[in-house]
N, CA, C and O atoms as a GROMACS GRO file, in nm:
protein
  596
    1MET      N    1   0.509  -1.544   1.861
    1MET     CA    2   0.377  -1.470   1.835
    1MET      C    3   0.350  -1.489   1.683
    1MET      O    4   0.439  -1.470   1.599
    2SER      N    5   0.208  -1.532   1.648
    2SER     CA    6   0.173  -1.542   1.505
    2SER      C    7   0.108  -1.421   1.482
    2SER      O    8   0.063  -1.351   1.572
    3ILE      N    9   0.100  -1.388   1.337
    3ILE     CA   10   0.042  -1.280   1.281
    3ILE      C   11  -0.092  -1.281   1.303
    3ILE      O   12  -0.150  -1.172   1.312
    4GLY      N   13  -0.164  -1.402   1.316
    4GLY     CA   14  -0.306  -1.396   1.334
    4GLY      C   15  -0.319  -1.378   1.469
    4GLY      O   16  -0.435  -1.349   1.499
    5GLU      N   17  -0.246  -1.384   1.560
    5GLU     CA   18  -0.280  -1.326   1.703
    5GLU      C   19  -0.283  -1.165   1.721
    5GLU      O   20  -0.334  -1.109   1.818
    6ILE      N   21  -0.223  -1.102   1.614
    6ILE     CA   22  -0.196  -0.961   1.619
    6ILE      C   23  -0.266  -0.868   1.529
    6ILE      O   24  -0.284  -0.747   1.545
    7CYS      N   25  -0.305  -0.948   1.426
    7CYS     CA   26  -0.362  -0.860   1.303
    7CYS      C   27  -0.492  -0.808   1.332
    7CYS      O   28  -0.560  -0.856   1.422
    8ASN      N   29  -0.538  -0.696   1.249
    8ASN     CA   30  -0.671  -0.630   1.266
    8ASN      C   31  -0.776  -0.722   1.192
    8ASN      O   32  -0.772  -0.726   1.069
    9ARG      N   33  -0.865  -0.792   1.258
    9ARG     CA   34  -0.969  -0.870   1.199
    9ARG      C   35  -1.063  -0.798   1.132
    9ARG      O   36  -1.128  -0.855   1.044
   10GLU      N   37  -1.084  -0.657   1.164
   10GLU     CA   38  -1.174  -0.575   1.122
   10GLU      C   39  -1.132  -0.511   0.969
   10GLU      O   40  -1.128  -0.389   0.957
   11THR      N   41  -1.105  -0.586   0.871
   11THR     CA   42  -1.033  -0.541   0.755
   11THR      C   43  -1.142  -0.493   0.652
   11THR      O   44  -1.238  -0.565   0.621
   12VAL      N   45  -1.122  -0.378   0.605
   12VAL     CA   46  -1.212  -0.300   0.506
   12VAL      C   47  -1.171  -0.328   0.366
   12VAL      O   48  -1.055  -0.307   0.330
   13PHE      N   49  -1.261  -0.376   0.286
   13PHE     CA   50  -1.245  -0.436   0.152
   13PHE      C   51  -1.323  -0.378   0.052
   13PHE      O   52  -1.419  -0.306   0.079
   14THR      N   53  -1.281  -0.410  -0.086
   14THR     CA   54  -1.350  -0.359  -0.184
   14THR      C   55  -1.335  -0.474  -0.314
   14THR      O   56  -1.272  -0.579  -0.300
   15THR      N   57  -1.393  -0.440  -0.421
   15THR     CA   58  -1.381  -0.529  -0.534
   15THR      C   59  -1.303  -0.452  -0.647
   15THR      O   60  -1.287  -0.330  -0.632
   16LYS      N   61  -1.256  -0.511  -0.751
   16LYS     CA   62  -1.187  -0.468  -0.851
   16LYS      C   63  -1.273  -0.370  -0.943
   16LYS      O   64  -1.225  -0.270  -0.997
   17ASP      N   65  -1.404  -0.412  -0.954
   17ASP     CA   66  -1.487  -0.310  -1.042
   17ASP      C   67  -1.549  -0.195  -0.977
   17ASP      O   68  -1.625  -0.120  -1.038
   18SER      N   69  -1.512  -0.175  -0.824
   18SER     CA   70  -1.558  -0.034  -0.770
   18SER      C   71  -1.488   0.072  -0.831
   18SER      O   72  -1.378   0.065  -0.887
   19SER      N   73  -1.569   0.186  -0.815
   19SER     CA   74  -1.530   0.292  -0.882
   19SER      C   75  -1.422   0.366  -0.776
   19SER      O   76  -1.426   0.338  -0.657
   20ILE      N   77  -1.335   0.452  -0.825
   20ILE     CA   78  -1.243   0.522  -0.752
   20ILE      C   79  -1.304   0.600  -0.643
   20ILE      O   80  -1.262   0.594  -0.527
   21SER      N   81  -1.414   0.682  -0.685
   21SER     CA   82  -1.478   0.762  -0.589
   21SER      C   83  -1.547   0.679  -0.471
   21SER      O   84  -1.551   0.732  -0.359
   22GLN      N   85  -1.600   0.553  -0.491
   22GLN     CA   86  -1.640   0.468  -0.404
   22GLN      C   87  -1.532   0.432  -0.302
   22GLN      O   88  -1.541   0.452  -0.182
   23ALA      N   89  -1.433   0.377  -0.362
   23ALA     CA   90  -1.308   0.354  -0.275
   23ALA      C   91  -1.281   0.443  -0.188
   23ALA      O   92  -1.274   0.410  -0.069
   24ALA      N   93  -1.260   0.587  -0.232
   24ALA     CA   94  -1.217   0.680  -0.161
   24ALA      C   95  -1.318   0.715  -0.055
   24ALA      O   96  -1.279   0.738   0.060
   25GLN      N   97  -1.455   0.720  -0.088
   25GLN     CA   98  -1.542   0.749   0.015
   25GLN      C   99  -1.555   0.635   0.128
   25GLN      O  100  -1.585   0.651   0.247
   26LEU      N  101  -1.527   0.526   0.065
   26LEU     CA  102  -1.510   0.389   0.203
   26LEU      C  103  -1.410   0.422   0.271
   26LEU      O  104  -1.427   0.425   0.393
   27MET      N  105  -1.275   0.457   0.215
   27MET     CA  106  -1.167   0.489   0.305
   27MET      C  107  -1.195   0.584   0.401
   27MET      O  108  -1.153   0.563   0.515
   28ARG      N  109  -1.266   0.701   0.376
   28ARG     CA  110  -1.292   0.804   0.434
   28ARG      C  111  -1.386   0.776   0.551
   28ARG      O  112  -1.352   0.814   0.663
   29GLU      N  113  -1.498   0.712   0.534
   29GLU     CA  114  -1.597   0.659   0.610
   29GLU      C  115  -1.535   0.560   0.714
   29GLU      O  116  -1.578   0.559   0.829
   30GLN      N  117  -1.449   0.488   0.680
   30GLN     CA  118  -1.400   0.372   0.777
   30GLN      C  119  -1.274   0.419   0.833
   30GLN      O  120  -1.210   0.338   0.898
   31HIS      N  121  -1.220   0.557   0.815
   31HIS     CA  122  -1.103   0.597   0.859
   31HIS      C  123  -0.993   0.519   0.847
   31HIS      O  124  -0.920   0.492   0.942
   32VAL      N  125  -0.971   0.469   0.707
   32VAL     CA  126  -0.849   0.385   0.663
   32VAL      C  127  -0.750   0.424   0.574
   32VAL      O  128  -0.790   0.511   0.497
   33GLY      N  129  -0.641   0.391   0.557
   33GLY     CA  130  -0.555   0.432   0.447
   33GLY      C  131  -0.539   0.324   0.337
   33GLY      O  132  -0.465   0.351   0.243
   34ASP      N  133  -0.604   0.204   0.341
   34ASP     CA  134  -0.586   0.100   0.238
   34ASP      C  135  -0.735   0.030   0.236
   34ASP      O  136  -0.817   0.036   0.327
   35LEU      N  137  -0.748  -0.027   0.132
   35LEU     CA  138  -0.849  -0.116   0.117
   35LEU      C  139  -0.810  -0.249   0.048
   35LEU      O  140  -0.766  -0.248  -0.067
   36VAL      N  141  -0.827  -0.373   0.124
   36VAL     CA  142  -0.800  -0.488   0.044
   36VAL      C  143  -0.901  -0.526  -0.073
   36VAL      O  144  -1.022  -0.536  -0.055
   37VAL      N  145  -0.838  -0.546  -0.189
   37VAL     CA  146  -0.940  -0.585  -0.303
   37VAL      C  147  -0.953  -0.750  -0.312
   37VAL      O  148  -0.861  -0.832  -0.317
   38VAL      N  149  -1.079  -0.770  -0.312
   38VAL     CA  150  -1.103  -0.913  -0.296
   38VAL      C  151  -1.199  -0.965  -0.420
   38VAL      O  152  -1.273  -0.889  -0.483
   39GLU      N  153  -1.184  -1.119  -0.447
   39GLU     CA  154  -1.278  -1.158  -0.542
   39GLU      C  155  -1.335  -1.279  -0.466
   39GLU      O  156  -1.265  -1.366  -0.413
   40GLU      N  157  -1.466  -1.275  -0.467
   40GLU     CA  158  -1.548  -1.371  -0.426
   40GLU      C  159  -1.557  -1.494  -0.492
   40GLU      O  160  -1.601  -1.501  -0.606
   41LYS      N  161  -1.510  -1.616  -0.416
   41LYS     CA  162  -1.481  -1.756  -0.484
   41LYS      C  163  -1.528  -1.844  -0.371
   41LYS      O  164  -1.465  -1.868  -0.268
   42ALA      N  165  -1.667  -1.898  -0.408
   42ALA     CA  166  -1.707  -1.992  -0.324
   42ALA      C  167  -1.746  -1.955  -0.192
   42ALA      O  168  -1.731  -2.034  -0.099
   43GLY      N  169  -1.796  -1.836  -0.178
   43GLY     CA  170  -1.848  -1.782  -0.065
   43GLY      C  171  -1.727  -1.719   0.028
   43GLY      O  172  -1.742  -1.688   0.146
   44ARG      N  173  -1.614  -1.707  -0.039
   44ARG     CA  174  -1.495  -1.684   0.060
   44ARG      C  175  -1.414  -1.551  -0.017
   44ARG      O  176  -1.390  -1.552  -0.138
   45ARG      N  177  -1.383  -1.453   0.061
   45ARG     CA  178  -1.316  -1.347   0.000
   45ARG      C  179  -1.148  -1.361   0.000
   45ARG      O  180  -1.074  -1.356   0.098
   46ILE      N  181  -1.116  -1.376  -0.121
   46ILE     CA  182  -0.980  -1.408  -0.159
   46ILE      C  183  -0.911  -1.288  -0.190
   46ILE      O  184  -0.946  -1.239  -0.298
   47PRO      N  185  -0.813  -1.217  -0.120
   47PRO     CA  186  -0.734  -1.105  -0.158
   47PRO      C  187  -0.665  -1.114  -0.290
   47PRO      O  188  -0.601  -1.217  -0.315
   48VAL      N  189  -0.671  -1.016  -0.377
   48VAL     CA  190  -0.605  -1.021  -0.517
   48VAL      C  191  -0.533  -0.884  -0.525
   48VAL      O  192  -0.462  -0.872  -0.624
   49GLY      N  193  -0.536  -0.788  -0.449
   49GLY     CA  194  -0.480  -0.671  -0.468
   49GLY      C  195  -0.502  -0.582  -0.321
   49GLY      O  196  -0.566  -0.624  -0.226
   50ILE      N  197  -0.440  -0.463  -0.325
   50ILE     CA  198  -0.460  -0.363  -0.220
   50ILE      C  199  -0.465  -0.247  -0.281
   50ILE      O  200  -0.394  -0.231  -0.380
   51LEU      N  201  -0.547  -0.144  -0.236
   51LEU     CA  202  -0.540  -0.001  -0.279
   51LEU      C  203  -0.512   0.101  -0.157
   51LEU      O  204  -0.572   0.111  -0.050
   52THR      N  205  -0.414   0.164  -0.199
   52THR     CA  206  -0.366   0.263  -0.074
   52THR      C  207  -0.413   0.404  -0.106
   52THR      O  208  -0.442   0.436  -0.222
   53ASP      N  209  -0.419   0.487  -0.007
   53ASP     CA  210  -0.449   0.637  -0.006
   53ASP      C  211  -0.329   0.687  -0.116
   53ASP      O  212  -0.354   0.764  -0.209
   54ARG      N  213  -0.207   0.634  -0.093
   54ARG     CA  214  -0.088   0.668  -0.186
   54ARG      C  215  -0.121   0.632  -0.331
   54ARG      O  216  -0.097   0.709  -0.424
   55ASP      N  217  -0.172   0.521  -0.345
   55ASP     CA  218  -0.192   0.480  -0.480
   55ASP      C  219  -0.295   0.598  -0.557
   55ASP      O  220  -0.276   0.631  -0.674
   56LEU      N  221  -0.401   0.654  -0.475
   56LEU     CA  222  -0.490   0.749  -0.528
   56LEU      C  223  -0.418   0.855  -0.560
   56LEU      O  224  -0.436   0.907  -0.670
   57VAL      N  225  -0.324   0.904  -0.471
   57VAL     CA  226  -0.255   1.041  -0.503
   57VAL      C  227  -0.158   1.001  -0.623
   57VAL      O  228  -0.172   1.073  -0.722
   58ILE      N  229  -0.082   0.921  -0.631
   58ILE     CA  230   0.021   0.901  -0.726
   58ILE      C  231  -0.030   0.862  -0.865
   58ILE      O  232   0.007   0.917  -0.969
   59GLU      N  233  -0.116   0.763  -0.859
   59GLU     CA  234  -0.174   0.727  -0.985
   59GLU      C  235  -0.300   0.778  -1.050
   59GLU      O  236  -0.335   0.748  -1.164
   60ILE      N  237  -0.368   0.860  -0.967
   60ILE     CA  238  -0.473   0.939  -1.010
   60ILE      C  239  -0.465   1.100  -1.008
   60ILE      O  240  -0.470   1.174  -1.106
   61LEU      N  241  -0.452   1.136  -0.884
   61LEU     CA  242  -0.444   1.307  -0.865
   61LEU      C  243  -0.317   1.371  -0.929
   61LEU      O  244  -0.324   1.481  -0.984
   62ALA      N  245  -0.202   1.299  -0.921
   62ALA     CA  246  -0.090   1.341  -0.958
   62ALA      C  247  -0.056   1.351  -1.123
   62ALA      O  248   0.029   1.420  -1.180
   63LYS      N  249  -0.149   1.261  -1.175
   63LYS     CA  250  -0.154   1.224  -1.322
   63LYS      C  251  -0.253   1.292  -1.382
   63LYS      O  252  -0.252   1.288  -1.505
   64ASN      N  253  -0.343   1.357  -1.326
   64ASN     CA  254  -0.464   1.420  -1.348
   64ASN      C  255  -0.536   1.332  -1.434
   64ASN      O  256  -0.587   1.367  -1.541
   65VAL      N  257  -0.540   1.202  -1.380
   65VAL     CA  258  -0.645   1.091  -1.452
   65VAL      C  259  -0.797   1.112  -1.401
   65VAL      O  260  -0.820   1.125  -1.281
   66ASP      N  261  -0.883   1.115  -1.485
   66ASP     CA  262  -1.014   1.127  -1.483
   66ASP      C  263  -1.081   1.004  -1.402
   66ASP      O  264  -1.112   0.900  -1.459
   67MET      N  265  -1.100   1.024  -1.261
   67MET     CA  266  -1.116   0.897  -1.166
   67MET      C  267  -1.251   0.835  -1.242
   67MET      O  268  -1.273   0.718  -1.213
   68ASN      N  269  -1.330   0.886  -1.320
   68ASN     CA  270  -1.436   0.806  -1.360
   68ASN      C  271  -1.414   0.702  -1.479
   68ASN      O  272  -1.484   0.605  -1.509
   69ALA      N  273  -1.304   0.746  -1.533
   69ALA     CA  274  -1.238   0.670  -1.615
   69ALA      C  275  -1.151   0.531  -1.592
   69ALA      O  276  -1.114   0.459  -1.685
   70VAL      N  277  -1.126   0.506  -1.456
   70VAL     CA  278  -1.053   0.393  -1.411
   70VAL      C  279  -1.137   0.327  -1.309
   70VAL      O  280  -1.238   0.385  -1.268
   71THR      N  281  -1.105   0.209  -1.263
   71THR     CA  282  -1.161   0.138  -1.153
   71THR      C  283  -1.066   0.092  -1.054
   71THR      O  284  -0.946   0.096  -1.083
   72VAL      N  285  -1.101   0.051  -0.948
   72VAL     CA  286  -1.002   0.014  -0.837
   72VAL      C  287  -0.893  -0.096  -0.900
   72VAL      O  288  -0.772  -0.092  -0.875
   73GLY      N  289  -0.955  -0.193  -0.985
   73GLY     CA  290  -0.878  -0.279  -1.039
   73GLY      C  291  -0.780  -0.242  -1.126
   73GLY      O  292  -0.685  -0.316  -1.149
   74ASP      N  293  -0.796  -0.107  -1.191
   74ASP     CA  294  -0.692  -0.030  -1.284
   74ASP      C  295  -0.582   0.000  -1.181
   74ASP      O  296  -0.468  -0.032  -1.212
   75VAL      N  297  -0.602   0.058  -1.063
   75VAL     CA  298  -0.503   0.130  -0.982
   75VAL      C  299  -0.430   0.058  -0.873
   75VAL      O  300  -0.320   0.090  -0.828
   76MET      N  301  -0.510  -0.050  -0.834
   76MET     CA  302  -0.452  -0.136  -0.730
   76MET      C  303  -0.302  -0.180  -0.746
   76MET      O  304  -0.238  -0.173  -0.851
   77SER      N  305  -0.261  -0.223  -0.635
   77SER     CA  306  -0.112  -0.294  -0.637
   77SER      C  307  -0.187  -0.444  -0.646
   77SER      O  308  -0.276  -0.490  -0.575
   78SER      N  309  -0.120  -0.502  -0.757
   78SER     CA  310  -0.182  -0.654  -0.765
   78SER      C  311  -0.067  -0.750  -0.732
   78SER      O  312  -0.084  -0.871  -0.729
   79GLU      N  313   0.040  -0.696  -0.709
   79GLU     CA  314   0.164  -0.782  -0.663
   79GLU      C  315   0.161  -0.786  -0.528
   79GLU      O  316   0.240  -0.725  -0.456
   80LEU      N  317   0.056  -0.868  -0.483
   80LEU     CA  318   0.005  -0.874  -0.325
   80LEU      C  319   0.107  -0.962  -0.266
   80LEU      O  320   0.140  -1.071  -0.313
   81LEU      N  321   0.156  -0.904  -0.154
   81LEU     CA  322   0.232  -0.985  -0.054
   81LEU      C  323   0.118  -1.020   0.062
   81LEU      O  324   0.058  -0.931   0.121
   82THR      N  325   0.096  -1.158   0.086
   82THR     CA  326   0.011  -1.182   0.210
   82THR      C  327   0.090  -1.265   0.303
   82THR      O  328   0.202  -1.310   0.280
   83ALA      N  329   0.015  -1.281   0.419
   83ALA     CA  330   0.093  -1.348   0.547
   83ALA      C  331  -0.034  -1.449   0.583
   83ALA      O  332  -0.153  -1.416   0.583
   84ARG      N  333   0.016  -1.568   0.613
   84ARG     CA  334  -0.067  -1.660   0.675
   84ARG      C  335  -0.085  -1.627   0.817
   84ARG      O  336   0.008  -1.575   0.880
   85GLU      N  337  -0.209  -1.656   0.879
   85GLU     CA  338  -0.243  -1.656   1.008
   85GLU      C  339  -0.117  -1.721   1.106
   85GLU      O  340  -0.090  -1.664   1.211
   86SER      N  341  -0.053  -1.826   1.068
   86SER     CA  342   0.022  -1.889   1.149
   86SER      C  343   0.177  -1.837   1.122
   86SER      O  344   0.269  -1.886   1.186
   87ASP      N  345   0.197  -1.736   1.025
   87ASP     CA  346   0.324  -1.678   0.999
   87ASP      C  347   0.367  -1.621   1.136
   87ASP      O  348   0.283  -1.569   1.209
   88GLY      N  349   0.497  -1.630   1.174
   88GLY     CA  350   0.558  -1.548   1.273
   88GLY      C  351   0.573  -1.414   1.256
   88GLY      O  352   0.579  -1.376   1.139
   89LEU      N  353   0.583  -1.322   1.356
   89LEU     CA  354   0.599  -1.186   1.368
   89LEU      C  355   0.731  -1.141   1.289
   89LEU      O  356   0.722  -1.066   1.192
   90TYR      N  357   0.851  -1.189   1.334
   90TYR     CA  358   0.961  -1.184   1.275
   90TYR      C  359   0.971  -1.220   1.125
   90TYR      O  360   1.028  -1.147   1.043
   91GLU      N  361   0.910  -1.340   1.094
   91GLU     CA  362   0.910  -1.349   0.930
   91GLU      C  363   0.839  -1.280   0.847
   91GLU      O  364   0.872  -1.262   0.730
   92THR      N  365   0.723  -1.232   0.905
   92THR     CA  366   0.647  -1.149   0.830
   92THR      C  367   0.701  -1.000   0.817
   92THR      O  368   0.678  -0.936   0.714
   93LEU      N  369   0.774  -0.946   0.923
   93LEU     CA  370   0.846  -0.815   0.927
   93LEU      C  371   0.958  -0.847   0.816
   93LEU      O  372   0.962  -0.770   0.719
   94GLN      N  373   1.038  -0.938   0.821
   94GLN     CA  374   1.134  -0.962   0.714
   94GLN      C  375   1.077  -0.958   0.569
   94GLN      O  376   1.141  -0.901   0.480
   95ARG      N  377   0.965  -1.014   0.547
   95ARG     CA  378   0.909  -1.035   0.399
   95ARG      C  379   0.852  -0.890   0.375
   95ARG      O  380   0.846  -0.851   0.259
   96MET      N  381   0.808  -0.804   0.481
   96MET     CA  382   0.746  -0.673   0.451
   96MET      C  383   0.867  -0.586   0.409
   96MET      O  384   0.850  -0.497   0.325
   97ARG      N  385   0.988  -0.609   0.466
   97ARG     CA  386   1.083  -0.526   0.434
   97ARG      C  387   1.153  -0.535   0.320
   97ARG      O  388   1.207  -0.436   0.270
   98ALA      N  389   1.160  -0.676   0.259
   98ALA     CA  390   1.215  -0.712   0.153
   98ALA      C  391   1.144  -0.656   0.046
   98ALA      O  392   1.204  -0.594  -0.043
   99LYS      N  393   0.995  -0.675   0.046
   99LYS     CA  394   0.913  -0.621  -0.060
   99LYS      C  395   0.894  -0.474  -0.058
   99LYS      O  396   0.839  -0.420  -0.153
  100GLY      N  397   0.936  -0.405   0.045
  100GLY     CA  398   0.891  -0.258   0.070
  100GLY      C  399   0.756  -0.237   0.088
  100GLY      O  400   0.714  -0.138   0.029
  101VAL      N  401   0.661  -0.311   0.163
  101VAL     CA  402   0.543  -0.267   0.194
  101VAL      C  403   0.488  -0.263   0.321
  101VAL      O  404   0.527  -0.342   0.406
  102ARG      N  405   0.399  -0.179   0.346
  102ARG     CA  406   0.382  -0.134   0.491
  102ARG      C  407   0.260  -0.211   0.532
  102ARG      O  408   0.229  -0.214   0.651
  103ARG      N  409   0.185  -0.274   0.438
  103ARG     CA  410   0.045  -0.324   0.489
  103ARG      C  411   0.056  -0.462   0.414
  103ARG      O  412   0.114  -0.478   0.306
  104VAL      N  413  -0.018  -0.571   0.496
  104VAL     CA  414  -0.002  -0.714   0.453
  104VAL      C  415  -0.154  -0.790   0.487
  104VAL      O  416  -0.185  -0.826   0.600
  105PRO      N  417  -0.226  -0.802   0.389
  105PRO     CA  418  -0.345  -0.869   0.418
  105PRO      C  419  -0.303  -1.014   0.474
  105PRO      O  420  -0.204  -1.070   0.425
  106VAL      N  421  -0.385  -1.081   0.584
  106VAL     CA  422  -0.356  -1.201   0.645
  106VAL      C  423  -0.472  -1.296   0.574
  106VAL      O  424  -0.584  -1.256   0.541
  107VAL      N  425  -0.428  -1.410   0.559
  107VAL     CA  426  -0.502  -1.520   0.510
  107VAL      C  427  -0.507  -1.634   0.591
  107VAL      O  428  -0.404  -1.676   0.645
  108ASP      N  429  -0.642  -1.702   0.608
  108ASP     CA  430  -0.650  -1.835   0.656
  108ASP      C  431  -0.584  -1.938   0.558
  108ASP      O  432  -0.527  -1.914   0.451
  109THR      N  433  -0.605  -2.056   0.619
  109THR     CA  434  -0.555  -2.187   0.549
  109THR      C  435  -0.607  -2.205   0.415
  109THR      O  436  -0.537  -2.260   0.329
  110GLY      N  437  -0.734  -2.160   0.389
  110GLY     CA  438  -0.783  -2.175   0.262
  110GLY      C  439  -0.771  -2.027   0.170
  110GLY      O  440  -0.852  -2.008   0.080
  111GLY      N  441  -0.668  -1.933   0.200
  111GLY     CA  442  -0.647  -1.830   0.132
  111GLY      C  443  -0.757  -1.720   0.132
  111GLY      O  444  -0.764  -1.630   0.048
  112ALA      N  445  -0.845  -1.737   0.237
  112ALA     CA  446  -0.942  -1.616   0.244
  112ALA      C  447  -0.907  -1.520   0.337
  112ALA      O  448  -0.839  -1.555   0.434
  113LEU      N  449  -0.948  -1.377   0.322
  113LEU     CA  450  -0.908  -1.280   0.390
  113LEU      C  451  -0.943  -1.301   0.537
  113LEU      O  452  -1.059  -1.328   0.567
  114ALA      N  453  -0.858  -1.290   0.623
  114ALA     CA  454  -0.876  -1.300   0.776
  114ALA      C  455  -0.839  -1.181   0.843
  114ALA      O  456  -0.895  -1.159   0.951
  115GLY      N  457  -0.760  -1.103   0.804
  115GLY     CA  458  -0.723  -0.958   0.860
  115GLY      C  459  -0.612  -0.891   0.782
  115GLY      O  460  -0.583  -0.921   0.667
  116ILE      N  461  -0.555  -0.801   0.851
  116ILE     CA  462  -0.449  -0.710   0.793
  116ILE      C  463  -0.368  -0.666   0.898
  116ILE      O  464  -0.414  -0.629   1.006
  117VAL      N  465  -0.233  -0.671   0.865
  117VAL     CA  466  -0.141  -0.628   0.957
  117VAL      C  467  -0.048  -0.507   0.886
  117VAL      O  468   0.006  -0.521   0.776
  118SER      N  469  -0.042  -0.409   0.952
  118SER     CA  470   0.052  -0.292   0.904
  118SER      C  471   0.177  -0.262   0.975
  118SER      O  472   0.187  -0.302   1.091
  119ALA      N  473   0.280  -0.193   0.915
  119ALA     CA  474   0.392  -0.177   0.986
  119ALA      C  475   0.372  -0.088   1.104
  119ALA      O  476   0.452  -0.100   1.197
  120ASP      N  477   0.265   0.009   1.116
  120ASP     CA  478   0.219   0.083   1.225
  120ASP      C  479   0.185   0.005   1.335
  120ASP      O  480   0.219   0.036   1.449
  121ASP      N  481   0.092  -0.135   1.298
  121ASP     CA  482   0.063  -0.224   1.420
  121ASP      C  483   0.191  -0.276   1.480
  121ASP      O  484   0.214  -0.279   1.601
  122LEU      N  485   0.280  -0.322   1.375
  122LEU     CA  486   0.413  -0.400   1.419
  122LEU      C  487   0.486  -0.293   1.519
  122LEU      O  488   0.524  -0.326   1.631
  123LEU      N  489   0.499  -0.176   1.474
  123LEU     CA  490   0.569  -0.078   1.566
  123LEU      C  491   0.509  -0.055   1.694
  123LEU      O  492   0.577  -0.049   1.796
  124ASP      N  493   0.374  -0.042   1.691
  124ASP     CA  494   0.301  -0.023   1.833
  124ASP      C  495   0.344  -0.157   1.926
  124ASP      O  496   0.400  -0.145   2.036
  125LEU      N  497   0.312  -0.272   1.871
  125LEU     CA  498   0.365  -0.388   1.926
  125LEU      C  499   0.506  -0.402   2.001
  125LEU      O  500   0.527  -0.441   2.116
  126LEU      N  501   0.596  -0.361   1.904
  126LEU     CA  502   0.734  -0.386   1.929
  126LEU      C  503   0.753  -0.259   2.035
  126LEU      O  504   0.832  -0.284   2.127
  127ALA      N  505   0.699  -0.141   2.036
  127ALA     CA  506   0.727  -0.034   2.138
  127ALA      C  507   0.681  -0.065   2.275
  127ALA      O  508   0.738  -0.029   2.378
  128ASP      N  509   0.565  -0.139   2.267
  128ASP     CA  510   0.512  -0.209   2.404
  128ASP      C  511   0.606  -0.299   2.456
  128ASP      O  512   0.634  -0.297   2.576
  129GLU      N  513   0.658  -0.381   2.377
  129GLU     CA  514   0.758  -0.498   2.414
  129GLU      C  515   0.887  -0.426   2.472
  129GLU      O  516   0.930  -0.466   2.580
  130LEU      N  517   0.953  -0.317   2.404
  130LEU     CA  518   1.058  -0.265   2.452
  130LEU      C  519   1.025  -0.182   2.566
  130LEU      O  520   1.111  -0.161   2.651
  131THR      N  521   0.915  -0.137   2.575
  131THR     CA  522   0.893  -0.053   2.708
  131THR      C  523   0.896  -0.155   2.836
  131THR      O  524   0.962  -0.128   2.936
  132ALA      N  525   0.817  -0.280   2.820
  132ALA     CA  526   0.820  -0.378   2.898
  132ALA      C  527   0.969  -0.427   2.950
  132ALA      O  528   1.003  -0.440   3.067
  133LEU      N  529   1.045  -0.449   2.836
  133LEU     CA  530   1.180  -0.470   2.879
  133LEU      C  531   1.270  -0.358   2.945
  133LEU      O  532   1.366  -0.385   3.017
  134ALA      N  533   1.232  -0.231   2.914
  134ALA     CA  534   1.305  -0.126   3.001
  134ALA      C  535   1.265  -0.142   3.138
  134ALA      O  536   1.344  -0.143   3.231
  135ARG      N  537   1.110  -0.157   3.150
  135ARG     CA  538   1.064  -0.156   3.300
  135ARG      C  539   1.143  -0.275   3.365
  135ARG      O  540   1.198  -0.254   3.472
  136LEU      N  541   1.151  -0.380   3.316
  136LEU     CA  542   1.221  -0.486   3.357
  136LEU      C  543   1.346  -0.446   3.429
  136LEU      O  544   1.362  -0.466   3.549
  137LEU      N  545   1.442  -0.386   3.344
  137LEU     CA  546   1.574  -0.361   3.382
  137LEU      C  547   1.564  -0.255   3.517
  137LEU      O  548   1.620  -0.273   3.626
  138SER      N  549   1.489  -0.154   3.484
  138SER     CA  550   1.463  -0.057   3.598
  138SER      C  551   1.433  -0.148   3.731
  138SER      O  552   1.504  -0.136   3.830
  139ARG      N  553   1.333  -0.231   3.726
  139ARG     CA  554   1.308  -0.302   3.852
  139ARG      C  555   1.422  -0.400   3.892
  139ARG      O  556   1.444  -0.426   4.010
  140GLU      N  557   1.485  -0.446   3.802
  140GLU     CA  558   1.600  -0.532   3.861
  140GLU      C  559   1.713  -0.441   3.928
  140GLU      O  560   1.787  -0.487   4.015
  141GLN      N  561   1.721  -0.323   3.887
  141GLN     CA  562   1.828  -0.223   3.930
  141GLN      C  563   1.771  -0.188   4.081
  141GLN      O  564   1.847  -0.185   4.177
  142ALA      N  565   1.650  -0.166   4.091
  142ALA     CA  566   1.588  -0.118   4.225
  142ALA      C  567   1.603  -0.236   4.325
  142ALA      O  568   1.637  -0.213   4.441
  143ARG      N  569   1.578  -0.364   4.283
  143ARG     CA  570   1.582  -0.487   4.361
  143ARG      C  571   1.708  -0.505   4.401
  143ARG      O  572   1.726  -0.531   4.520
  144GLU      N  573   1.816  -0.497   4.316
  144GLU     CA  574   1.939  -0.510   4.335
  144GLU      C  575   1.986  -0.406   4.438
  144GLU      O  576   2.060  -0.447   4.527
  145ARG      N  577   1.947  -0.258   4.435
  145ARG     CA  578   1.975  -0.176   4.535
  145ARG      C  579   1.914  -0.196   4.666
  145ARG      O  580   1.971  -0.147   4.764
  146GLN      N  581   1.819  -0.254   4.680
  146GLN     CA  582   1.753  -0.295   4.798
  146GLN      C  583   1.830  -0.400   4.864
  146GLN      O  584   1.858  -0.395   4.983
  147LYS      N  585   1.862  -0.490   4.790
  147LYS     CA  586   1.918  -0.611   4.833
  147LYS      C  587   2.060  -0.587   4.893
  147LYS      O  588   2.106  -0.646   4.991
  148ARG      N  589   2.120  -0.496   4.823
  148ARG     CA  590   2.277  -0.469   4.832
  148ARG      C  591   2.310  -0.368   4.963
  148ARG      O  592   2.421  -0.347   5.012
  149THR      N  593   2.178  -0.311   5.006
  149THR     CA  594   2.201  -0.202   5.111
  149THR      C  595   2.224  -0.252   5.264
  149THR      O  596   2.242  -0.170   5.354
   0.00000   0.00000   0.00000
């Protein structure tokens, strides 16, 4: 299964020059914990960073920084891990674990923002798959009991 098949295509984004207040309001309005930071290039949104609710707490609130004195570009994580739509689930999960990130923007073949995948999304998917596997085992046991009586 590819990341493109499971990623969330309704990605909330912002730009580097957005204010921290605008970013926080956007997160609140859209009920998200992160914003993908993009640059417009030839009509395409290219991910250049990510801003999380944790970034706001650790970099702004905990340090008593005047949020009017900084922009999203000042606070965002710019060492950005992305996944291509064609990347596999396991490969992406390994890269997320190696980099210690919970959210990964997904890009198309041209590098433009196509979606986002989070650790929560992957946990939901894997939990569903494990539940299906558990059901298979119990059905197999029931079938065998029926057959062997």
